[in-house]
N, C-alpha and C positions, 0 to 999 in steps of 0.2 A: 686088876684092869689092867693096866698098861702093859703086861705080859702077855695079853689075849692079841691074836695074830689079828683080830678084827680091827682093835683099834691101832693095830703098827704096820697097817699096809701100806706098801709104797707107791704114790703114785704118778706115774711116768709121765714126762715132760707134756707127753702130745694127750693125755687127759685132764689136761689143766683148763681146759675152755669147755665152754657149752655143755653139752648132754653130760658127755663124759663125767666132768667135775660134780656136776649135779647128783648123776646117781651115785656116786663113793659118798657123798654127803648126804643121803637117803641113807644108805645103807647104814652108814658106821650112827645116825640118828637111833634107827630101829634099834642097831644091837646096844646102843646105852639105854635106849626105854627098857628093850628087856633087863638088861643089865641091870637095872635100878628097880626094875620092880621086882625081881627074885631077891634083893639086897637083906639080907638081914638086919634089921638097923638096929639089934640093943649089940650085936658082935659087934657093927661094924663102926658104932659108938665106945668099945670096950677098945677098939684098935687105935682110936683116936685118941684117945684116953692115952695108954699106953706111948703113943708117940709124943704126944704132948707132954708126959712125964721125963721122956728118955731125952728129951728136946730140949728140955727146961734144965736137964741135969748137965749138960754141954756147954751150956751159956750162962752157970749161975760159978 
């Protein structure tokens, strides 16, 4: 998800206040909702398991 441009947009200093920032937040929220709605929960759980096992191997 972090690799998707929608979640990595640069917010310019001039957009940090008022309506522009609120609009950026709305757009990212909508993209997040859509991403989560299409998430394959079983595949994600398997990926989490693999990451946890891999992490555990490094700290043992």
